[in-house]
gemmi code that builds the backbone of each chain (N, CA, C; Angstrom):
import gemmi

chains = {
    "A": [
        ("MET", (8.231, 20.206, -1.697), (8.363, 18.679, -1.346), (6.936, 17.928, -0.999)),
        ("ASN", (6.936, 16.788, -1.818), (6.029, 15.952, -1.764), (6.483, 14.601, -1.603)),
        ("VAL", (6.281, 13.985, -0.266), (6.361, 12.992, -0.065), (5.161, 11.825, -0.062)),
        ("LEU", (4.183, 11.943, -0.007), (3.621, 11.271, -0.478), (2.683, 11.224, -1.657)),
        ("SER", (3.055, 11.532, -2.671), (2.829, 11.721, -3.960), (1.342, 11.314, -4.493)),
        ("ALA", (1.013, 10.284, -4.538), (-0.213, 10.222, -4.940), (-1.279, 10.565, -4.212)),
        ("THR", (-1.025, 10.968, -3.050), (-2.281, 10.983, -2.232), (-3.520, 11.996, -2.374)),
        ("ALA", (-3.246, 13.130, -3.215), (-3.978, 14.029, -3.218), (-5.375, 13.591, -4.340)),
        ("ILE", (-4.711, 12.733, -5.028), (-5.798, 11.877, -6.086), (-6.474, 10.956, -5.053)),
        ("THR", (-5.689, 10.004, -4.412), (-6.696, 9.225, -3.389), (-7.191, 10.000, -2.420)),
        ("ALA", (-7.188, 11.144, -2.020), (-8.056, 11.901, -0.843), (-9.330, 12.460, -1.683)),
        ("SER", (-9.096, 12.900, -2.882), (-10.079, 13.117, -4.028), (-11.179, 12.256, -4.148)),
        ("ALA", (-10.550, 11.026, -4.336), (-11.502, 9.911, -4.668), (-12.307, 8.918, -3.191)),
        ("LEU", (-11.887, 10.029, -1.837), (-11.917, 9.271, -0.745), (-13.323, 10.091, -0.037)),
        ("GLU", (-13.396, 11.513, -0.708), (-13.963, 12.878, -0.416), (-15.280, 12.381, -1.663)),
        ("SER", (-15.280, 11.635, -2.448), (-16.284, 11.352, -3.554), (-17.239, 9.892, -3.100)),
        ("GLU", (-16.711, 9.239, -2.645), (-17.056, 7.829, -1.652), (-17.846, 8.200, -0.577)),
        ("LYS", (-17.295, 9.157, 0.080), (-17.967, 9.551, 1.397), (-19.025, 10.473, 0.779)),
        ("MET", (-19.284, 11.010, -0.360), (-20.263, 11.934, -0.833), (-21.068, 10.717, -1.067)),
        ("ARG", (-20.720, 9.501, -1.653), (-22.004, 8.389, -2.085), (-22.099, 8.225, -0.935)),
        ("VAL", (-21.799, 7.664, 0.125), (-22.518, 7.111, 1.099), (-23.453, 7.835, 1.577)),
        ("ASP", (-23.076, 9.491, 2.018), (-23.908, 10.347, 2.653), (-25.078, 10.172, 1.561)),
        ("ILE", (-25.182, 10.483, 0.407), (-26.329, 10.610, -0.253), (-26.938, 8.856, -0.105)),
        ("THR", (-26.571, 7.630, -0.223), (-27.210, 6.792, 0.151), (-27.811, 6.750, 1.649)),
        ("SER", (-27.238, 7.166, 2.600), (-27.765, 7.446, 3.891), (-29.129, 8.007, 3.363)),
        ("GLN", (-29.097, 9.221, 2.822), (-30.348, 10.118, 2.948), (-31.461, 9.198, 2.191)),
        ("ASN", (-30.688, 8.804, 1.230), (-31.546, 7.849, 0.897), (-32.730, 7.113, 1.492)),
        ("ILE", (-31.758, 6.083, 2.532), (-32.289, 5.208, 3.392), (-33.295, 5.655, 4.499)),
        ("ALA", (-32.567, 6.797, 4.726), (-33.372, 7.772, 5.962), (-34.608, 8.473, 5.512)),
        ("ASN", (-34.975, 8.761, 4.072), (-36.157, 9.259, 3.861), (-36.887, 7.550, 3.168)),
        ("ALA", (-36.722, 6.730, 2.893), (-37.242, 5.527, 2.490), (-38.833, 5.650, 2.930)),
        ("HIS", (-39.211, 6.292, 3.582), (-40.981, 6.769, 4.146), (-41.570, 7.460, 4.085)),
        ("THR", (-40.691, 8.965, 3.539), (-40.863, 9.932, 3.654), (-41.769, 10.156, 2.232)),
        ("THR", (-43.185, 10.580, 2.646), (-44.123, 10.747, 1.677), (-44.397, 12.066, 1.701)),
        ("LYS", (-43.862, 13.221, 2.174), (-43.961, 14.810, 1.512), (-42.445, 15.272, 2.338)),
        ("GLY", (-42.086, 15.348, 0.883), (-40.369, 16.232, 0.747), (-41.085, 17.523, 0.679)),
        ("LEU", (-39.677, 18.219, 0.870), (-39.717, 19.929, 0.959), (-40.301, 20.287, -0.234)),
        ("ASP", (-40.893, 19.651, -1.452), (-41.563, 19.938, -2.273), (-43.276, 19.587, -2.327)),
        ("GLY", (-43.355, 18.895, -1.660), (-44.598, 18.565, -1.446), (-44.866, 17.093, -1.718)),
        ("LYS", (-44.165, 16.599, -2.707), (-44.043, 15.121, -3.607), (-43.327, 14.373, -2.338)),
        ("PRO", (-43.865, 13.040, -2.850), (-43.066, 12.033, -1.873), (-41.703, 12.385, -2.369)),
        ("TYR", (-40.528, 11.679, -1.586), (-38.955, 12.026, -1.974), (-38.556, 10.922, -2.946)),
        ("GLN", (-37.542, 11.523, -3.870), (-37.359, 10.790, -4.772), (-35.763, 10.598, -4.589)),
        ("ARG", (-35.162, 9.246, -4.743), (-34.125, 8.985, -4.229), (-33.001, 9.559, -5.425)),
        ("ARG", (-31.949, 10.316, -4.641), (-30.736, 11.007, -5.599), (-29.957, 9.944, -5.733)),
        ("VAL", (-29.311, 9.745, -6.972), (-28.097, 9.225, -7.245), (-26.735, 10.030, -7.317)),
        ("VAL", (-25.841, 10.146, -7.403), (-24.528, 9.988, -7.724), (-23.872, 10.171, -8.831)),
        ("ALA", (-23.377, 10.957, -9.160), (-22.179, 10.574, -10.736), (-21.336, 11.072, -10.157)),
        ("PHE", (-19.740, 10.524, -10.917), (-18.527, 11.047, -10.806), (-18.247, 11.824, -11.917)),
        ("GLU", (-17.010, 12.370, -11.527), (-16.413, 12.634, -13.178), (-14.772, 13.071, -12.483)),
        ("SER", (-13.946, 12.773, -13.864), (-12.368, 13.061, -13.841), (-12.566, 14.448, -13.589)),
        ("VAL", (-10.657, 15.076, -12.916), (-10.631, 16.128, -12.472), (-9.176, 15.748, -12.534)),
        ("LEU", (-8.705, 17.125, -13.403), (-7.167, 16.918, -13.631), (-7.198, 17.597, -12.040)),
        ("SER", (-5.394, 16.987, -12.112), (-4.785, 17.378, -10.943), (-3.928, 18.310, -10.904)),
        ("GLU", (-4.476, 19.732, -9.911), (-3.315, 20.808, -10.623), (-1.702, 20.519, -10.198)),
        ("GLN", (-1.310, 20.134, -9.043), (-0.010, 19.913, -8.892), (0.674, 18.943, -9.895)),
        ("MET", (-0.042, 17.583, -10.099), (0.294, 16.500, -10.443), (0.546, 16.624, -12.455)),
        ("GLY", (-0.157, 17.456, -13.043), (0.141, 17.403, -14.301), (-1.187, 16.583, -15.138)),
        ("GLN", (-0.572, 16.715, -16.468), (-1.716, 16.069, -17.344), (-2.203, 15.026, -17.301)),
        ("ASN", (-1.372, 13.873, -16.640), (-1.549, 12.536, -16.973), (-2.514, 11.981, -15.147)),
        ("MET", (-2.737, 12.976, -14.845), (-3.145, 12.339, -13.092), (-4.126, 13.187, -12.725)),
        ("GLN", (-5.202, 11.988, -12.979), (-6.581, 12.788, -12.404), (-7.083, 11.870, -11.678)),
        ("GLY", (-7.805, 12.773, -10.608), (-8.723, 12.660, -9.553), (-9.995, 12.961, -9.813)),
        ("VAL", (-10.775, 12.821, -8.696), (-12.281, 12.400, -8.986), (-13.183, 13.258, -8.131)),
        ("ARG", (-14.084, 13.649, -8.810), (-15.014, 14.269, -7.981), (-16.250, 13.976, -8.325)),
        ("VAL", (-17.532, 14.525, -7.343), (-18.906, 14.253, -7.343), (-19.484, 15.451, -8.901)),
        ("SER", (-19.891, 15.021, -9.523), (-20.131, 15.955, -10.666), (-21.746, 16.470, -10.937)),
        ("GLU", (-22.721, 15.418, -10.577), (-23.951, 15.897, -10.227), (-24.681, 14.978, -8.754)),
        ("ILE", (-25.502, 15.758, -8.614), (-26.154, 14.383, -7.636), (-28.010, 14.851, -8.039)),
        ("LYS", (-28.218, 13.568, -9.047), (-29.715, 13.756, -9.940), (-30.727, 12.880, -9.015)),
        ("ARG", (-32.029, 13.319, -9.245), (-33.193, 12.326, -8.886), (-33.599, 11.574, -9.928)),
        ("ASP", (-33.711, 10.266, -8.779), (-34.136, 9.215, -9.759), (-35.751, 9.406, -10.146)),
        ("GLU", (-36.208, 9.481, -11.475), (-37.594, 10.521, -11.516), (-38.545, 8.848, -11.628)),
        ("THR", (-38.251, 7.946, -11.526), (-39.016, 6.683, -11.517), (-40.146, 6.849, -10.783)),
        ("PRO", (-41.327, 6.549, -11.124), (-42.726, 6.517, -9.705), (-42.573, 5.448, -9.218)),
        ("GLY", (-42.764, 6.062, -7.842), (-42.852, 5.348, -6.251), (-43.858, 4.150, -6.374)),
        ("GLU", (-44.293, 3.429, -5.729), (-44.963, 2.708, -5.132), (-46.669, 3.479, -4.853)),
        ("ILE", (-47.765, 3.291, -5.421), (-48.178, 3.635, -4.462), (-49.638, 2.525, -3.615)),
        ("LEU", (-49.277, 3.055, -2.453), (-50.206, 1.912, -1.659), (-51.642, 2.378, -1.111)),
        ("ASN", (-52.557, 1.690, -0.996), (-53.954, 1.887, -0.387), (-53.966, 2.088, 0.919)),
        ("ASN", (-54.170, 2.660, 1.528), (-54.069, 3.164, 2.860), (-54.688, 4.581, 3.616)),
        ("PRO", (-56.027, 4.419, 3.523), (-56.632, 5.795, 3.693), (-56.532, 6.358, 4.682)),
        ("GLU", (-56.246, 5.657, 6.113), (-55.461, 6.312, 7.090), (-54.541, 7.448, 7.403)),
        ("HIS", (-54.062, 6.844, 6.431), (-52.341, 7.341, 6.253), (-53.024, 9.161, 5.977)),
        ("PRO", (-52.329, 10.209, 6.826), (-52.358, 12.053, 6.490), (-51.812, 12.341, 5.383)),
        ("HIS", (-51.224, 11.306, 4.439), (-51.202, 12.185, 3.141), (-51.623, 11.358, 1.904)),
        ("ALA", (-52.736, 10.585, 2.535), (-53.733, 9.733, 1.389), (-54.432, 10.738, 0.779)),
        ("ASP", (-54.671, 10.637, -0.365), (-55.346, 11.413, -1.312), (-57.483, 10.970, -1.378)),
        ("GLU", (-58.038, 11.719, -2.097), (-59.327, 10.877, -1.558), (-59.490, 9.596, -1.792)),
        ("GLU", (-59.457, 9.005, -2.870), (-59.637, 7.599, -2.966), (-58.395, 6.857, -1.796)),
        ("GLY", (-57.769, 7.412, -0.769), (-57.526, 6.684, 0.166), (-55.701, 6.284, -0.452)),
        ("ASN", (-55.175, 6.480, -1.885), (-54.142, 5.940, -1.809), (-52.914, 7.153, -1.276)),
        ("VAL", (-51.483, 6.236, -1.260), (-50.582, 6.829, -1.051), (-49.465, 6.877, -1.809)),
        ("LYS", (-49.027, 8.023, -2.233), (-47.236, 7.557, -3.290), (-46.625, 7.484, -1.891)),
        ("MET", (-45.619, 6.666, -2.403), (-44.618, 6.202, -1.718), (-43.460, 6.474, -2.035)),
        ("PRO", (-42.350, 6.829, -1.636), (-41.213, 7.402, -2.126), (-40.409, 6.154, -2.666)),
        ("ASN", (-39.229, 6.248, -4.097), (-39.256, 5.334, -4.695), (-37.734, 4.707, -4.343)),
        ("VAL", (-37.865, 4.353, -3.389), (-36.067, 4.130, -2.403), (-36.426, 2.567, -2.538)),
        ("ASN", (-35.657, 1.753, -2.578), (-35.632, 0.531, -2.567), (-34.720, 0.098, -1.653)),
        ("ILE", (-34.609, -0.587, -0.672), (-33.512, -0.549, 0.946), (-32.802, -1.242, 0.274)),
        ("ALA", (-33.134, -2.455, -0.696), (-31.657, -3.405, -1.145), (-31.053, -3.221, -1.738)),
        ("TYR", (-31.401, -1.798, -2.811), (-30.383, -0.931, -3.697), (-29.452, -0.302, -2.775)),
        ("GLU", (-30.547, 0.021, -2.149), (-29.509, 1.210, -1.462), (-28.479, 0.131, -0.527)),
        ("MET", (-29.033, -0.621, 0.037), (-27.970, -1.616, 0.328), (-26.526, -2.050, -0.146)),
        ("VAL", (-26.693, -2.483, -0.893), (-26.035, -2.598, -2.634), (-25.043, -1.466, -2.697)),
        ("ASP", (-25.513, -0.261, -2.939), (-25.013, 0.857, -3.110), (-23.881, 1.630, -2.003)),
        ("MET", (-24.507, 1.153, -0.673), (-23.875, 1.440, 0.249), (-22.388, 0.613, 0.456)),
        ("VAL", (-22.175, -0.794, 0.321), (-21.806, -1.702, 0.414), (-20.606, -1.607, -0.647)),
        ("THR", (-20.872, -0.977, -1.842), (-20.028, -0.629, -2.951), (-19.009, 0.433, -2.691)),
        ("ALA", (-19.889, 1.724, -2.090), (-19.049, 2.628, -1.715), (-18.261, 2.321, -0.593)),
        ("THR", (-18.134, 1.454, 0.141), (-17.877, 1.321, 1.627), (-16.725, 0.350, 0.913)),
        ("ARG", (-16.814, -0.169, 0.081), (-15.566, -1.157, -0.395), (-14.587, -0.238, -0.960)),
        ("SER", (-15.303, 0.289, -2.129), (-14.532, 1.199, -2.788), (-13.254, 2.122, -2.054)),
        ("TYR", (-13.952, 3.041, -0.742), (-13.416, 3.657, 0.408), (-12.188, 3.272, 1.028)),
        ("GLU", (-12.775, 1.519, 1.281), (-11.642, 0.781, 1.758), (-10.408, 0.576, 0.883)),
        ("ALA", (-10.723, 0.642, -0.292), (-9.610, 0.665, -1.495), (-8.776, 1.451, -1.791)),
        ("ASN", (-9.432, 2.499, -1.451), (-8.555, 3.907, -1.689), (-7.496, 4.122, -0.286)),
        ("LEU", (-8.010, 3.688, 0.946), (-7.555, 3.435, 1.984), (-6.064, 2.955, 1.973)),
        ("ALA", (-6.573, 1.562, 1.203), (-5.271, 0.742, 1.173), (-4.242, 1.353, -0.210)),
        ("VAL", (-4.698, 1.967, -0.856), (-3.701, 2.519, -1.404), (-2.789, 3.584, -0.491)),
        ("VAL", (-3.332, 4.278, 0.056), (-2.782, 5.690, 1.056), (-2.084, 4.825, 1.970)),
        ("ARG", (-2.758, 3.476, 2.534), (-1.427, 2.995, 3.502), (-0.672, 2.489, 2.494)),
        ("ASN", (-0.240, 1.810, 1.424), (0.656, 0.615, 0.480), (1.532, 2.671, 0.332)),
        ("ALA", (1.450, 3.537, 0.104), (2.224, 4.688, 0.035), (2.964, 5.249, 1.091)),
        ("ARG", (2.286, 4.940, 1.844), (2.585, 5.126, 3.384), (4.222, 4.135, 3.853)),
        ("GLN", (3.799, 2.960, 3.552), (4.454, 1.821, 3.532), (5.934, 2.092, 2.582)),
        ("MET", (5.678, 2.577, 1.350), (6.618, 2.594, 0.665), (7.633, 3.693, 0.747)),
        ("ALA", (7.123, 4.933, 1.336), (7.938, 5.917, 1.704), (8.651, 5.939, 3.158)),
        ("ASN", (8.033, 4.840, 4.083), (8.763, 4.144, 5.283), (9.948, 3.355, 4.903)),
        ("GLN", (9.533, 2.772, 3.809), (10.332, 1.677, 3.581), (11.865, 2.179, 2.634)),
        ("ALA", (11.231, 3.168, 2.132), (12.626, 4.003, 1.682), (13.305, 4.695, 2.473)),
        ("LEU", (12.904, 5.285, 3.192), (13.500, 6.207, 4.378), (14.808, 4.833, 5.141)),
        ("SER", (14.353, 3.507, 5.350), (15.051, 2.717, 6.432), (16.122, 2.133, 5.088)),
        ("ILE", (16.099, 2.512, 3.864), (17.225, 2.314, 3.627), (18.718, 2.285, 3.834)),
        ("GLY", (19.112, 3.673, 4.397), (20.130, 3.770, 5.284), (20.509, 2.935, 6.133)),
        ("ARG", (19.606, 2.566, 6.811), (19.715, 1.778, 8.104), (20.260, 0.351, 7.990)),
    ],
    "B": [
        ("MET", (33.809, -4.317, -0.676), (32.903, -3.894, -0.526), (32.068, -3.591, -1.999)),
        ("THR", (31.098, -3.720, -1.426), (30.152, -4.074, -2.770), (30.350, -2.666, -3.971)),
        ("PRO", (30.488, -2.770, -5.593), (30.911, -1.844, -6.350), (29.934, -1.390, -6.481)),
        ("ILE", (29.879, 0.153, -6.790), (28.501, 1.057, -6.792), (28.401, 0.716, -8.023)),
        ("SER", (29.004, 0.048, -9.091), (28.751, 0.001, -10.604), (27.235, -1.163, -10.504)),
        ("SER", (27.684, -2.033, -9.640), (26.495, -3.218, -9.486), (24.815, -2.732, -9.326)),
        ("ILE", (24.974, -1.527, -8.384), (23.986, -1.096, -8.343), (23.365, -0.061, -9.598)),
        ("ALA", (24.201, 0.276, -10.209), (23.724, 1.100, -11.070), (22.743, 0.936, -12.126)),
        ("PRO", (22.549, -0.165, -12.544), (21.665, -0.551, -13.449), (20.342, 0.041, -13.072)),
        ("ASP", (19.975, -0.474, -11.993), (18.747, -0.431, -10.861), (18.557, 1.255, -11.115)),
        ("MET", (19.596, 2.110, -11.002), (19.425, 3.669, -10.790), (18.879, 4.267, -12.127)),
        ("THR", (19.631, 3.466, -13.238), (18.765, 3.742, -14.546), (17.564, 3.741, -14.548)),
        ("SER", (17.353, 2.365, -14.512), (15.774, 1.857, -14.881), (15.125, 2.654, -13.880)),
        ("MET", (14.983, 3.748, -12.860), (14.534, 4.130, -11.882), (14.395, 5.953, -12.451)),
        ("ALA", (15.471, 6.235, -13.447), (15.885, 7.464, -14.163), (14.113, 8.204, -14.574)),
        ("PRO", (13.509, 7.759, -15.527), (12.707, 8.521, -15.763), (11.578, 9.150, -14.563)),
        ("LEU", (11.293, 8.002, -13.759), (10.374, 8.532, -12.646), (10.886, 9.653, -12.058)),
        ("THR", (12.421, 9.657, -11.058), (13.105, 10.692, -10.476), (13.075, 11.423, -11.100)),
        ("MET", (13.535, 11.647, -12.495), (13.804, 12.646, -13.180), (12.670, 13.580, -13.304)),
        ("ARG", (11.405, 13.257, -13.388), (10.307, 14.180, -13.708), (9.984, 14.810, -12.377)),
        ("ASN", (10.346, 14.062, -10.888), (9.959, 14.465, -10.067), (11.219, 15.682, -9.561)),
        ("PHE", (12.273, 15.482, -10.364), (12.993, 16.072, -8.923), (13.733, 17.439, -9.743)),
        ("GLN", (13.365, 17.606, -11.524), (13.994, 18.396, -12.472), (13.597, 19.951, -11.656)),
        ("PRO", (12.906, 20.409, -11.006), (12.555, 21.602, -10.836), (13.981, 21.770, -9.855)),
        ("ASP", (13.898, 20.843, -8.994), (14.797, 20.525, -7.573), (16.209, 20.841, -8.359)),
        ("ILE", (16.524, 20.305, -9.757), (17.728, 20.006, -9.848), (18.483, 21.597, -10.529)),
        ("GLU", (17.084, 22.044, -11.694), (17.429, 23.536, -12.369), (17.785, 24.403, -11.057)),
        ("ARG", (16.940, 24.033, -10.061), (16.893, 25.487, -8.961), (18.164, 25.255, -8.423)),
        ("SER", (19.039, 24.098, -7.865), (20.253, 23.810, -7.274), (20.982, 24.110, -8.391)),
        ("ASN", (21.171, 24.199, -9.439), (22.248, 24.499, -10.764), (22.113, 26.160, -10.459)),
        ("ALA", (20.869, 26.450, -10.384), (20.731, 27.811, -10.475), (21.732, 28.829, -9.586)),
        ("ILE", (21.701, 27.855, -8.326), (22.218, 28.139, -6.860), (23.942, 28.363, -7.409)),
        ("ARG", (24.158, 27.533, -7.732), (25.069, 27.145, -8.140), (26.252, 27.948, -8.613)),
        ("GLU", (25.633, 28.655, -10.123), (25.826, 29.359, -10.965), (26.298, 30.696, -10.507)),
        ("ALA", (24.990, 30.879, -9.237), (24.985, 32.362, -8.964), (26.195, 32.244, -8.181)),
        ("GLY", (26.687, 31.327, -7.298), (27.740, 31.406, -6.393), (28.764, 31.545, -7.484)),
        ("VAL", (28.963, 30.897, -8.482), (30.151, 30.804, -8.943), (29.991, 32.354, -10.029)),
        ("GLY", (29.243, 32.609, -10.450), (29.288, 33.877, -10.936), (29.843, 35.407, -10.124)),
        ("ALA", (29.438, 35.069, -8.870), (29.923, 35.836, -7.918), (31.456, 35.849, -7.746)),
        ("GLY", (32.556, 34.715, -8.373), (33.647, 34.983, -8.809), (34.716, 34.453, -7.903)),
        ("SER", (34.609, 33.918, -6.511), (35.067, 33.390, -5.285), (34.740, 32.135, -4.873)),
        ("THR", (36.080, 31.376, -4.624), (35.899, 30.134, -4.332), (35.271, 29.796, -2.988)),
        ("GLN", (35.493, 30.686, -2.191), (34.126, 30.723, -1.189), (33.327, 31.573, -1.322)),
        ("VAL", (32.041, 31.039, -1.278), (30.653, 31.371, -1.245), (30.360, 32.482, -0.237)),
        ("ALA", (30.123, 33.552, -1.070), (29.824, 34.743, 0.244), (28.245, 34.901, 0.406)),
        ("GLY", (28.112, 35.241, 1.473), (26.494, 35.517, 2.177), (25.946, 34.186, 2.630)),
        ("PRO", (24.600, 33.869, 2.001), (24.065, 32.397, 2.903), (24.812, 31.421, 1.570)),
        ("ASP", (25.044, 30.547, 2.519), (25.364, 29.327, 1.451), (24.201, 28.441, 1.207)),
        ("PRO", (24.736, 27.838, -0.020), (23.454, 27.018, -0.831), (22.839, 25.920, -0.057)),
        ("PHE", (24.072, 25.294, 0.781), (23.292, 24.075, 1.351), (22.962, 24.426, 2.346)),
        ("GLY", (22.947, 25.318, 3.223), (22.435, 25.708, 4.348), (21.188, 26.371, 3.964)),
        ("GLN", (21.065, 26.953, 2.788), (19.982, 27.694, 2.692), (18.693, 26.435, 2.371)),
        ("MET", (19.531, 25.225, 1.518), (18.752, 24.646, 1.331), (17.904, 23.487, 2.318)),
        ("MET", (18.613, 23.145, 3.374), (18.663, 22.706, 5.114), (17.339, 23.873, 5.337)),
        ("LYS", (17.319, 24.532, 5.801), (16.454, 25.488, 6.029), (15.273, 25.577, 5.189)),
        ("LYS", (15.347, 25.504, 4.215), (13.708, 25.409, 3.262), (13.029, 24.240, 3.734)),
        ("PHE", (14.276, 23.108, 3.485), (13.432, 21.951, 4.318), (12.990, 21.444, 5.269)),
        ("VAL", (13.711, 22.284, 6.620), (12.724, 21.879, 7.556), (12.048, 22.756, 7.860)),
        ("ASN", (11.681, 24.170, 7.391), (10.366, 25.068, 7.050), (9.399, 24.458, 6.166)),
        ("ASP", (9.759, 23.237, 5.145), (8.700, 22.556, 4.359), (8.397, 21.790, 5.765)),
        ("VAL", (9.246, 20.842, 6.249), (8.419, 20.095, 7.165), (7.776, 20.999, 8.246)),
        ("ASP", (7.901, 21.643, 8.560), (7.477, 22.604, 10.129), (5.625, 22.890, 9.244)),
        ("ASP", (6.039, 23.204, 7.874), (4.829, 23.737, 7.374), (3.651, 22.558, 7.558)),
        ("LYS", (4.556, 21.344, 6.469), (3.437, 20.365, 6.725), (2.760, 19.776, 8.300)),
        ("LEU", (3.752, 20.191, 9.310), (3.256, 19.740, 10.965), (1.898, 20.584, 11.015)),
        ("LYS", (2.494, 22.155, 11.142), (1.008, 22.860, 11.214), (-0.150, 22.517, 10.649)),
        ("VAL", (0.069, 22.261, 8.834), (-1.235, 21.744, 7.922), (-1.612, 21.088, 8.719)),
        ("SER", (-0.823, 19.733, 9.318), (-1.246, 18.585, 9.801), (-2.209, 18.911, 11.369)),
        ("SER", (-1.545, 19.991, 11.915), (-2.759, 20.090, 13.479), (-3.846, 21.409, 12.634)),
        ("SER", (-3.395, 22.124, 12.012), (-4.886, 22.541, 11.880), (-6.302, 21.829, 11.100)),
        ("GLU", (-5.591, 20.618, 10.229), (-6.474, 19.764, 9.732), (-7.461, 19.551, 10.764)),
        ("LYS", (-6.294, 18.900, 11.607), (-6.637, 18.016, 12.865), (-7.946, 18.981, 13.825)),
        ("ASN", (-7.604, 20.276, 13.698), (-8.315, 20.934, 14.578), (-9.906, 21.227, 13.931)),
        ("LYS", (-9.810, 21.316, 12.570), (-11.008, 21.643, 11.839), (-11.858, 20.473, 11.947)),
        ("VAL", (-11.230, 18.997, 11.737), (-12.091, 17.782, 12.064), (-12.995, 17.892, 13.913)),
        ("LEU", (-11.946, 18.620, 14.742), (-12.303, 18.289, 16.363), (-13.425, 19.577, 16.832)),
        ("THR", (-12.990, 20.485, 15.766), (-14.110, 21.714, 16.157), (-15.236, 21.651, 15.284)),
        ("GLY", (-15.568, 20.557, 14.492), (-16.460, 20.537, 13.841), (-16.869, 21.253, 12.146)),
        ("GLU", (-15.680, 21.865, 12.158), (-15.488, 22.840, 10.839), (-15.559, 21.852, 9.775)),
        ("ALA", (-14.811, 20.964, 9.685), (-14.669, 19.898, 8.729), (-14.995, 18.545, 8.980)),
        ("THR", (-15.237, 17.738, 7.572), (-15.486, 16.426, 8.052), (-15.430, 15.488, 7.578)),
        ("ASN", (-13.765, 16.089, 6.653), (-12.920, 15.032, 6.565), (-11.626, 14.257, 6.823)),
        ("LEU", (-12.340, 13.585, 7.339), (-11.355, 12.940, 8.243), (-10.125, 12.082, 8.149)),
        ("HIS", (-10.379, 11.542, 6.358), (-9.293, 10.926, 5.613), (-8.275, 12.412, 5.693)),
        ("GLN", (-8.418, 13.270, 4.925), (-7.841, 14.787, 4.965), (-6.348, 14.721, 5.826)),
        ("ALA", (-7.315, 15.235, 6.924), (-6.913, 14.973, 8.671), (-5.584, 13.925, 7.980)),
        ("MET", (-6.189, 12.853, 8.585), (-5.212, 11.444, 8.835), (-3.999, 11.245, 7.696)),
        ("ILE", (-4.386, 12.238, 6.393), (-3.541, 11.823, 5.101), (-2.066, 13.121, 5.672)),
        ("ALA", (-3.266, 14.460, 6.059), (-1.644, 15.219, 6.605), (-0.981, 14.123, 7.533)),
        ("SER", (-1.710, 13.627, 8.512), (-0.382, 13.816, 9.408), (0.472, 12.946, 9.499)),
        ("GLN", (0.214, 11.952, 8.238), (1.177, 10.578, 7.932), (1.962, 11.324, 6.688)),
        ("GLU", (1.669, 12.650, 6.343), (2.774, 13.190, 5.002), (3.674, 13.907, 6.251)),
        ("SER", (3.260, 14.343, 7.197), (4.094, 15.150, 8.214), (5.248, 14.204, 9.121)),
        ("SER", (4.426, 13.071, 9.226), (5.297, 12.639, 10.426), (6.505, 11.342, 9.431)),
        ("ILE", (6.149, 11.566, 7.895), (6.853, 11.034, 7.411), (8.339, 11.670, 7.233)),
        ("SER", (7.722, 13.179, 6.717), (8.589, 14.356, 6.210), (9.599, 14.337, 7.144)),
        ("PHE", (9.123, 14.182, 8.959), (9.863, 14.286, 9.633), (11.019, 13.586, 10.204)),
        ("THR", (10.535, 12.177, 9.600), (11.225, 11.168, 9.892), (12.593, 11.330, 8.775)),
        ("LEU", (12.242, 11.811, 7.863), (13.117, 12.008, 6.717), (14.474, 13.093, 7.330)),
        ("MET", (13.499, 14.196, 7.987), (14.809, 15.185, 8.575), (15.578, 14.515, 9.368)),
        ("VAL", (14.929, 13.900, 10.133), (15.647, 13.321, 11.568), (16.798, 12.398, 10.938)),
        ("GLU", (16.169, 11.556, 9.426), (17.371, 10.713, 8.957), (18.622, 11.661, 8.179)),
        ("LEU", (18.249, 12.233, 8.000), (18.949, 13.621, 7.107), (19.923, 14.061, 8.496)),
        ("ARG", (19.145, 14.506, 9.229), (20.371, 15.155, 10.609), (21.134, 14.292, 11.056)),
        ("ASN", (20.623, 12.759, 11.529), (21.244, 11.544, 12.135), (22.851, 11.708, 10.751)),
        ("LYS", (22.338, 11.634, 9.551), (23.865, 11.529, 8.456), (24.740, 12.883, 8.640)),
        ("LEU", (24.295, 13.598, 9.057), (25.108, 14.998, 8.699), (26.016, 14.694, 10.470)),
        ("VAL", (25.352, 14.593, 11.208), (25.847, 14.509, 12.736), (26.975, 13.443, 12.600)),
        ("GLU", (26.539, 12.140, 11.855), (27.640, 10.998, 11.813), (28.338, 11.299, 11.096)),
        ("SER", (28.953, 12.187, 9.556), (29.832, 12.421, 9.254), (30.599, 13.651, 9.776)),
        ("TYR", (30.287, 14.511, 10.984), (30.604, 15.757, 11.070), (31.627, 14.361, 12.610)),
        ("GLN", (31.043, 13.471, 13.366), (31.797, 12.755, 14.253), (33.039, 12.158, 13.126)),
        ("GLU", (32.532, 11.752, 12.253), (33.792, 10.681, 11.524), (34.926, 11.601, 11.122)),
        ("LEU", (34.504, 12.748, 11.165), (35.809, 14.186, 10.891), (36.610, 14.089, 11.795)),
        ("MET", (36.047, 14.596, 12.882), (36.389, 15.003, 14.001), (36.963, 13.783, 14.605)),
        ("ARG", (37.339, 12.582, 14.125), (37.606, 11.159, 14.492), (39.128, 11.041, 13.809)),
        ("ALA", (39.056, 12.194, 12.846), (40.825, 12.174, 11.307), (41.708, 12.552, 12.169)),
        ("GLN", (42.747, 11.477, 12.013), (44.295, 11.547, 12.612), (44.676, 12.993, 12.272)),
        ("VAL", (45.316, 13.455, 13.114), (45.917, 15.018, 12.539), (47.389, 14.482, 12.644)),
    ],
}
model = gemmi.Model(1)
for chain_id, residues in chains.items():
    chain = gemmi.Chain(chain_id)
    for i, (resn, *xyz) in enumerate(residues, 1):
        res = gemmi.Residue()
        res.name, res.seqid = resn, gemmi.SeqId(i, " ")
        for name, pos in zip(("N", "CA", "C"), xyz):
            atom = gemmi.Atom()
            atom.name, atom.element = name, gemmi.Element(name[0])
            atom.pos, atom.b_iso = gemmi.Position(*pos), 0.0
            res.add_atom(atom)
        chain.add_residue(res)
    model.add_chain(chain)
structure = gemmi.Structure()
structure.add_model(model)
structure.setup_entities()
């Protein structure tokens, strides 16, 4: 029995969009991290999605999942700040390549997509409830 | 009274969608019926197909309720963070429960209708 049919797909989309918000939050949190785990300044992460066939729904129903989380290799800004603990001999500090404005835009798009998927769930529920009220 | 034929065109336009979803159910119920006919008696011996179907349905609803509460528990204990999964599961269980109650009402209604019959 499957009363809310398309929700498996919508759930996968919600999961992926949530991951995108998580990654954006990581990027914003590390916007000033000059020393990452590898000793280099933090590089912003980019999320890519891919389609995935849903097992229960068959060939024509495609869900979505996060295919990979890649590092953005563009070099970050170099600031001259000799007092910084991570400055090199010439007093230059390599900053992360995070642009807060871009991250905010990413976050807004991810949030809106999440909202759109929630609207799908809401509509599916409404449809089921309306169908149930046929006999009344 | 509204003639049933007036809603028939709507039913045929819905057919492709419903057929795909219910084909396995139809085949299953056909198989159950044929098994009953094969037994060679007008009275169905042993467990009756309709009662069995209802039982399975009630079990399905119960399973959905269990899934919903376990998802909620997972979120509350911090084992999982997917809030939407828990909410969707709870909606699904609530809708299937409403469907079950609706069916029960219909059954009780028809029973009462029978009891009111003149003898």
